[in-house]
PDB file of N, H, CA, C and O in Angstrom:
ATOM      1  N   UNK A   1      16.696  -4.976  -9.332  1.00  0.00           N
ATOM      2  CA  UNK A   1      15.727  -3.305 -10.053  1.00  0.00           C
ATOM      3  C   UNK A   1      15.403  -3.505 -11.460  1.00  0.00           C
ATOM      4  O   UNK A   1      16.069  -4.215 -12.214  1.00  0.00           O
ATOM      5  N   UNK A   2      14.180  -2.744 -11.843  1.00  0.00           N
ATOM      6  H   UNK A   2      13.639  -2.167 -11.231  1.00  0.00           H
ATOM      7  CA  UNK A   2      14.204  -2.563 -13.185  1.00  0.00           C
ATOM      8  C   UNK A   2      13.681  -0.977 -13.339  1.00  0.00           C
ATOM      9  O   UNK A   2      13.077  -0.271 -12.531  1.00  0.00           O
ATOM     10  N   UNK A   3      14.028  -0.774 -14.338  1.00  0.00           N
ATOM     11  H   UNK A   3      14.519  -1.348 -14.994  1.00  0.00           H
ATOM     12  CA  UNK A   3      13.470   1.295 -15.375  1.00  0.00           C
ATOM     13  C   UNK A   3      11.904   1.060 -14.208  1.00  0.00           C
ATOM     14  O   UNK A   3      11.913   1.821 -13.241  1.00  0.00           O
ATOM     15  N   UNK A   4      10.766   0.158 -14.297  1.00  0.00           N
ATOM     16  H   UNK A   4      10.759  -0.460 -15.083  1.00  0.00           H
ATOM     17  CA  UNK A   4       9.837   0.065 -14.216  1.00  0.00           C
ATOM     18  C   UNK A   4       9.442   0.556 -13.511  1.00  0.00           C
ATOM     19  O   UNK A   4       8.576   1.430 -13.540  1.00  0.00           O
ATOM     20  N   UNK A   5      10.578  -0.378 -11.800  1.00  0.00           N
ATOM     21  H   UNK A   5      11.281  -1.089 -11.776  1.00  0.00           H
ATOM     22  CA  UNK A   5      10.266   0.268 -11.028  1.00  0.00           C
ATOM     23  C   UNK A   5      10.335   1.663 -10.391  1.00  0.00           C
ATOM     24  O   UNK A   5       9.441   2.304  -9.838  1.00  0.00           O
ATOM     25  N   UNK A   6      12.182   2.101 -10.702  1.00  0.00           N
ATOM     26  H   UNK A   6      12.908   1.580 -11.150  1.00  0.00           H
ATOM     27  CA  UNK A   6      11.655   3.314 -10.598  1.00  0.00           C
ATOM     28  C   UNK A   6      11.762   4.085 -10.710  1.00  0.00           C
ATOM     29  O   UNK A   6      12.390   4.817  -9.946  1.00  0.00           O
ATOM     30  N   UNK A   7      11.124   4.475 -11.908  1.00  0.00           N
ATOM     31  H   UNK A   7      10.613   3.881 -12.529  1.00  0.00           H
ATOM     32  CA  UNK A   7       9.864   5.061 -12.405  1.00  0.00           C
ATOM     33  C   UNK A   7       9.026   5.387 -11.220  1.00  0.00           C
ATOM     34  O   UNK A   7       8.882   6.383 -10.510  1.00  0.00           O
ATOM     35  N   UNK A   8       8.305   3.663 -11.282  1.00  0.00           N
ATOM     36  H   UNK A   8       8.421   2.854 -11.859  1.00  0.00           H
ATOM     37  CA  UNK A   8       6.872   4.245  -9.836  1.00  0.00           C
ATOM     38  C   UNK A   8       7.365   4.708  -9.034  1.00  0.00           C
ATOM     39  O   UNK A   8       6.471   5.226  -8.364  1.00  0.00           O
ATOM     40  N   UNK A   9       8.715   4.985  -8.391  1.00  0.00           N
ATOM     41  H   UNK A   9       9.441   4.564  -8.935  1.00  0.00           H
ATOM     42  CA  UNK A   9       9.526   5.032  -6.990  1.00  0.00           C
ATOM     43  C   UNK A   9       8.722   7.115  -7.869  1.00  0.00           C
ATOM     44  O   UNK A   9       7.944   7.837  -7.246  1.00  0.00           O
ATOM     45  N   UNK A  10       9.257   7.420  -9.211  1.00  0.00           N
ATOM     46  H   UNK A  10       9.889   6.833  -9.717  1.00  0.00           H
ATOM     47  CA  UNK A  10       9.639   8.891  -9.501  1.00  0.00           C
ATOM     48  C   UNK A  10       8.677   9.149  -8.676  1.00  0.00           C
ATOM     49  O   UNK A  10       8.607   9.714  -7.584  1.00  0.00           O
ATOM     50  N   UNK A  11       7.458   8.302  -9.845  1.00  0.00           N
ATOM     51  H   UNK A  11       7.515   7.843 -10.732  1.00  0.00           H
ATOM     52  CA  UNK A  11       5.796   8.953  -9.592  1.00  0.00           C
ATOM     53  C   UNK A  11       5.017   8.933  -7.776  1.00  0.00           C
ATOM     54  O   UNK A  11       4.098   9.632  -7.347  1.00  0.00           O
ATOM     55  N   UNK A  12       5.404   8.417  -7.433  1.00  0.00           N
ATOM     56  H   UNK A  12       6.150   7.850  -7.781  1.00  0.00           H
ATOM     57  CA  UNK A  12       5.347   8.562  -5.885  1.00  0.00           C
ATOM     58  C   UNK A  12       5.917  10.055  -4.809  1.00  0.00           C
ATOM     59  O   UNK A  12       5.532  10.665  -3.811  1.00  0.00           O
ATOM     60  N   UNK A  13       7.347  10.095  -6.063  1.00  0.00           N
ATOM     61  H   UNK A  13       7.659   9.600  -6.874  1.00  0.00           H
ATOM     62  CA  UNK A  13       8.086  11.244  -5.076  1.00  0.00           C
ATOM     63  C   UNK A  13       7.045  12.141  -5.651  1.00  0.00           C
ATOM     64  O   UNK A  13       6.270  12.945  -5.132  1.00  0.00           O
ATOM     65  N   UNK A  14       7.215  11.843  -6.621  1.00  0.00           N
ATOM     66  H   UNK A  14       7.844  11.190  -7.042  1.00  0.00           H
ATOM     67  CA  UNK A  14       6.012  13.562  -7.987  1.00  0.00           C
ATOM     68  C   UNK A  14       4.766  13.634  -6.977  1.00  0.00           C
ATOM     69  O   UNK A  14       4.728  14.151  -5.861  1.00  0.00           O
ATOM     70  N   UNK A  15       3.939  13.086  -7.563  1.00  0.00           N
ATOM     71  H   UNK A  15       3.970  12.665  -8.470  1.00  0.00           H
ATOM     72  CA  UNK A  15       2.473  12.818  -7.047  1.00  0.00           C
ATOM     73  C   UNK A  15       2.796  12.688  -5.245  1.00  0.00           C
ATOM     74  O   UNK A  15       1.918  13.406  -4.767  1.00  0.00           O
ATOM     75  N   UNK A  16       3.751  12.032  -3.900  1.00  0.00           N
ATOM     76  H   UNK A  16       4.464  11.448  -4.289  1.00  0.00           H
ATOM     77  CA  UNK A  16       3.308  12.782  -2.744  1.00  0.00           C
ATOM     78  C   UNK A  16       2.125  11.568  -2.419  1.00  0.00           C
ATOM     79  O   UNK A  16       1.453  11.716  -1.399  1.00  0.00           O
ATOM     80  N   UNK A  17       1.749   9.741  -3.753  1.00  0.00           N
ATOM     81  H   UNK A  17       2.295   9.621  -4.582  1.00  0.00           H
ATOM     82  CA  UNK A  17       0.546   9.940  -3.438  1.00  0.00           C
ATOM     83  C   UNK A  17       0.517   8.227  -4.466  1.00  0.00           C
ATOM     84  O   UNK A  17       0.710   7.917  -5.642  1.00  0.00           O
ATOM     85  N   UNK A  18       0.194   7.569  -3.306  1.00  0.00           N
ATOM     86  H   UNK A  18       0.037   7.821  -2.351  1.00  0.00           H
ATOM     87  CA  UNK A  18       0.341   6.197  -4.156  1.00  0.00           C
ATOM     88  C   UNK A  18      -0.695   6.036  -4.367  1.00  0.00           C
ATOM     89  O   UNK A  18      -0.907   5.011  -3.719  1.00  0.00           O
ATOM     90  N   UNK A  19      -1.942   6.393  -5.003  1.00  0.00           N
ATOM     91  H   UNK A  19      -1.769   7.226  -5.529  1.00  0.00           H
ATOM     92  CA  UNK A  19      -3.250   5.924  -5.241  1.00  0.00           C
ATOM     93  C   UNK A  19      -3.386   6.481  -6.824  1.00  0.00           C
ATOM     94  O   UNK A  19      -3.998   5.980  -7.767  1.00  0.00           O
ATOM     95  N   UNK A  20      -2.247   8.216  -6.725  1.00  0.00           N
ATOM     96  H   UNK A  20      -1.750   8.623  -5.959  1.00  0.00           H
ATOM     97  CA  UNK A  20      -2.956   8.556  -7.573  1.00  0.00           C
ATOM     98  C   UNK A  20      -1.365   8.190  -8.436  1.00  0.00           C
ATOM     99  O   UNK A  20      -1.299   7.819  -9.608  1.00  0.00           O
ATOM    100  N   UNK A  21       0.204   8.480  -7.212  1.00  0.00           N
ATOM    101  H   UNK A  21       0.150   8.782  -6.260  1.00  0.00           H
ATOM    102  CA  UNK A  21       1.137   7.286  -8.752  1.00  0.00           C
ATOM    103  C   UNK A  21       0.510   6.178  -9.171  1.00  0.00           C
ATOM    104  O   UNK A  21       0.627   5.758 -10.322  1.00  0.00           O
ATOM    105  N   UNK A  22      -0.097   5.700  -8.404  1.00  0.00           N
ATOM    106  H   UNK A  22      -0.192   6.040  -7.469  1.00  0.00           H
ATOM    107  CA  UNK A  22      -0.322   4.304  -9.309  1.00  0.00           C
ATOM    108  C   UNK A  22      -1.638   4.627 -10.798  1.00  0.00           C
ATOM    109  O   UNK A  22      -1.677   4.097 -11.909  1.00  0.00           O
ATOM    110  N   UNK A  23      -2.353   5.457 -10.316  1.00  0.00           N
ATOM    111  H   UNK A  23      -2.321   5.888  -9.414  1.00  0.00           H
ATOM    112  CA  UNK A  23      -3.314   6.578 -11.366  1.00  0.00           C
ATOM    113  C   UNK A  23      -2.352   6.540 -13.299  1.00  0.00           C
ATOM    114  O   UNK A  23      -2.548   6.058 -14.414  1.00  0.00           O
ATOM    115  N   UNK A  24      -0.907   7.758 -12.274  1.00  0.00           N
ATOM    116  H   UNK A  24      -0.748   8.150 -11.368  1.00  0.00           H
ATOM    117  CA  UNK A  24      -0.296   8.037 -13.517  1.00  0.00           C
ATOM    118  C   UNK A  24       0.320   7.544 -14.344  1.00  0.00           C
ATOM    119  O   UNK A  24       0.850   7.958 -15.375  1.00  0.00           O
ATOM    120  N   UNK A  25       0.191   5.975 -13.537  1.00  0.00           N
ATOM    121  H   UNK A  25      -0.239   5.639 -12.700  1.00  0.00           H
ATOM    122  CA  UNK A  25       1.682   4.772 -14.226  1.00  0.00           C
ATOM    123  C   UNK A  25       1.002   4.475 -14.703  1.00  0.00           C
ATOM    124  O   UNK A  25       1.584   4.083 -15.715  1.00  0.00           O
ATOM    125  N   UNK A  26      -0.278   4.242 -14.890  1.00  0.00           N
ATOM    126  H   UNK A  26      -0.751   4.561 -14.068  1.00  0.00           H
ATOM    127  CA  UNK A  26      -1.727   2.707 -15.897  1.00  0.00           C
ATOM    128  C   UNK A  26      -1.483   1.946 -14.728  1.00  0.00           C
ATOM    129  O   UNK A  26      -1.745   0.787 -15.052  1.00  0.00           O
ATOM    130  N   UNK A  27      -1.124   1.969 -13.544  1.00  0.00           N
ATOM    131  H   UNK A  27      -0.911   2.910 -13.281  1.00  0.00           H
ATOM    132  CA  UNK A  27      -1.457   0.682 -13.049  1.00  0.00           C
ATOM    133  C   UNK A  27      -2.022   0.998 -11.924  1.00  0.00           C
ATOM    134  O   UNK A  27      -2.059   2.135 -11.454  1.00  0.00           O
ATOM    135  N   UNK A  28      -2.718  -0.483 -11.198  1.00  0.00           N
ATOM    136  H   UNK A  28      -2.688  -1.407 -11.580  1.00  0.00           H
ATOM    137  CA  UNK A  28      -3.513  -0.307 -10.054  1.00  0.00           C
ATOM    138  C   UNK A  28      -2.536  -0.116  -8.361  1.00  0.00           C
ATOM    139  O   UNK A  28      -1.484  -0.612  -7.959  1.00  0.00           O
ATOM    140  N   UNK A  29      -3.211   0.534  -7.948  1.00  0.00           N
ATOM    141  H   UNK A  29      -4.066   0.938  -8.274  1.00  0.00           H
ATOM    142  CA  UNK A  29      -2.300   1.117  -6.024  1.00  0.00           C
ATOM    143  C   UNK A  29      -1.783  -0.399  -5.550  1.00  0.00           C
ATOM    144  O   UNK A  29      -0.585  -0.528  -5.298  1.00  0.00           O
ATOM    145  N   UNK A  30      -2.700  -1.582  -5.423  1.00  0.00           N
ATOM    146  H   UNK A  30      -3.674  -1.477  -5.627  1.00  0.00           H
ATOM    147  CA  UNK A  30      -1.177  -2.627  -5.135  1.00  0.00           C
ATOM    148  C   UNK A  30      -0.533  -3.432  -6.113  1.00  0.00           C
ATOM    149  O   UNK A  30      -0.273  -4.621  -5.931  1.00  0.00           O
ATOM    150  N   UNK A  31      -0.200  -2.625  -7.431  1.00  0.00           N
ATOM    151  H   UNK A  31      -0.411  -1.658  -7.579  1.00  0.00           H
ATOM    152  CA  UNK A  31       1.192  -3.305  -7.868  1.00  0.00           C
ATOM    153  C   UNK A  31       1.896  -2.482  -8.044  1.00  0.00           C
ATOM    154  O   UNK A  31       2.760  -2.617  -8.910  1.00  0.00           O
ATOM    155  N   UNK A  32       1.813  -1.435  -7.370  1.00  0.00           N
ATOM    156  H   UNK A  32       1.111  -1.326  -6.666  1.00  0.00           H
ATOM    157  CA  UNK A  32       2.533   0.243  -7.242  1.00  0.00           C
ATOM    158  C   UNK A  32       3.227  -0.747  -6.467  1.00  0.00           C
ATOM    159  O   UNK A  32       4.073  -1.587  -6.776  1.00  0.00           O
ATOM    160  N   UNK A  33       2.661  -0.443  -5.376  1.00  0.00           N
ATOM    161  H   UNK A  33       1.974   0.240  -5.125  1.00  0.00           H
ATOM    162  CA  UNK A  33       2.983  -1.208  -3.900  1.00  0.00           C
ATOM    163  C   UNK A  33       3.397  -2.134  -4.249  1.00  0.00           C
ATOM    164  O   UNK A  33       4.340  -2.124  -3.457  1.00  0.00           O
ATOM    165  N   UNK A  34       3.594  -3.345  -4.993  1.00  0.00           N
ATOM    166  H   UNK A  34       2.828  -3.353  -5.636  1.00  0.00           H
ATOM    167  CA  UNK A  34       4.092  -4.166  -4.321  1.00  0.00           C
ATOM    168  C   UNK A  34       6.042  -3.941  -5.308  1.00  0.00           C
ATOM    169  O   UNK A  34       7.165  -3.850  -4.811  1.00  0.00           O
ATOM    170  N   UNK A  35       5.633  -3.934  -6.603  1.00  0.00           N
ATOM    171  H   UNK A  35       4.721  -4.009  -7.006  1.00  0.00           H
ATOM    172  CA  UNK A  35       6.970  -3.087  -7.360  1.00  0.00           C
ATOM    173  C   UNK A  35       7.870  -2.004  -6.108  1.00  0.00           C
ATOM    174  O   UNK A  35       9.099  -2.060  -6.063  1.00  0.00           O
ATOM    175  N   UNK A  36       7.338  -1.370  -5.466  1.00  0.00           N
ATOM    176  H   UNK A  36       6.340  -1.323  -5.503  1.00  0.00           H
ATOM    177  CA  UNK A  36       8.038   0.058  -4.309  1.00  0.00           C
ATOM    178  C   UNK A  36       8.635  -0.819  -3.502  1.00  0.00           C
ATOM    179  O   UNK A  36       9.829  -0.550  -3.370  1.00  0.00           O
ATOM    180  N   UNK A  37       8.106  -2.243  -2.604  1.00  0.00           N
ATOM    181  H   UNK A  37       7.136  -2.460  -2.711  1.00  0.00           H
ATOM    182  CA  UNK A  37       8.064  -3.047  -1.737  1.00  0.00           C
ATOM    183  C   UNK A  37       9.717  -3.777  -2.033  1.00  0.00           C
ATOM    184  O   UNK A  37      10.759  -3.704  -1.383  1.00  0.00           O
ATOM    185  N   UNK A  38       9.235  -4.742  -3.795  1.00  0.00           N
ATOM    186  H   UNK A  38       8.388  -4.801  -4.323  1.00  0.00           H
ATOM    187  CA  UNK A  38      10.451  -5.283  -3.770  1.00  0.00           C
ATOM    188  C   UNK A  38      11.865  -4.435  -4.285  1.00  0.00           C
ATOM    189  O   UNK A  38      12.986  -4.849  -4.581  1.00  0.00           O
ATOM    190  N   UNK A  39      11.395  -3.341  -4.258  1.00  0.00           N
ATOM    191  H   UNK A  39      10.484  -3.005  -4.018  1.00  0.00           H
ATOM    192  CA  UNK A  39      12.910  -3.208  -4.776  1.00  0.00           C
ATOM    193  C   UNK A  39      13.240  -2.313  -3.327  1.00  0.00           C
ATOM    194  O   UNK A  39      14.436  -2.096  -3.129  1.00  0.00           O
ATOM    195  N   UNK A  40      12.500  -1.911  -2.553  1.00  0.00           N
ATOM    196  H   UNK A  40      11.529  -2.087  -2.713  1.00  0.00           H
ATOM    197  CA  UNK A  40      12.636  -1.683  -1.278  1.00  0.00           C
ATOM    198  C   UNK A  40      13.972  -2.735  -0.704  1.00  0.00           C
ATOM    199  O   UNK A  40      15.107  -2.555  -0.265  1.00  0.00           O
ATOM    200  N   UNK A  41      12.698  -4.412  -1.129  1.00  0.00           N
ATOM    201  H   UNK A  41      11.775  -4.558  -1.485  1.00  0.00           H
ATOM    202  CA  UNK A  41      14.113  -5.628  -0.206  1.00  0.00           C
ATOM    203  C   UNK A  41      15.088  -5.613  -0.724  1.00  0.00           C
ATOM    204  O   UNK A  41      16.070  -5.636   0.018  1.00  0.00           O
ATOM    205  N   UNK A  42      15.349  -5.565  -2.327  1.00  0.00           N
ATOM    206  H   UNK A  42      14.551  -5.546  -2.930  1.00  0.00           H
ATOM    207  CA  UNK A  42      16.125  -5.266  -3.032  1.00  0.00           C
ATOM    208  C   UNK A  42      17.454  -5.084  -1.965  1.00  0.00           C
ATOM    209  O   UNK A  42      18.231  -5.672  -1.213  1.00  0.00           O
ATOM    210  N   UNK A  43      17.081  -3.881  -2.493  1.00  0.00           N
ATOM    211  H   UNK A  43      16.449  -3.403  -3.104  1.00  0.00           H
ATOM    212  CA  UNK A  43      17.797  -2.041  -1.695  1.00  0.00           C
ATOM    213  C   UNK A  43      17.951  -2.980  -0.372  1.00  0.00           C
ATOM    214  O   UNK A  43      19.114  -2.595  -0.251  1.00  0.00           O
ATOM    215  N   UNK A  44      17.874  -3.429   0.179  1.00  0.00           N
ATOM    216  H   UNK A  44      16.929  -3.741   0.081  1.00  0.00           H
ATOM    217  CA  UNK A  44      18.128  -3.410   1.972  1.00  0.00           C
ATOM    218  C   UNK A  44      17.710  -1.808   2.351  1.00  0.00           C
ATOM    219  O   UNK A  44      18.543  -1.028   2.814  1.00  0.00           O
ATOM    220  N   UNK A  45      16.392  -1.454   2.105  1.00  0.00           N
ATOM    221  H   UNK A  45      15.715  -2.087   1.729  1.00  0.00           H
ATOM    222  CA  UNK A  45      16.173  -0.059   2.477  1.00  0.00           C
ATOM    223  C   UNK A  45      14.702  -0.408   3.552  1.00  0.00           C
ATOM    224  O   UNK A  45      14.126   0.514   4.129  1.00  0.00           O
TER     225      UNK A  45
END
């Protein structure tokens, strides 16, 4: 788990949209999705 992954999850929660969360986080949507997926896998969610 990284701080960046947590920031991405918070951005998705705040904007309720992966594309907008990615734009606001200055990353591509696939990058944001991949990092959220890695966090989910790590936490067995």
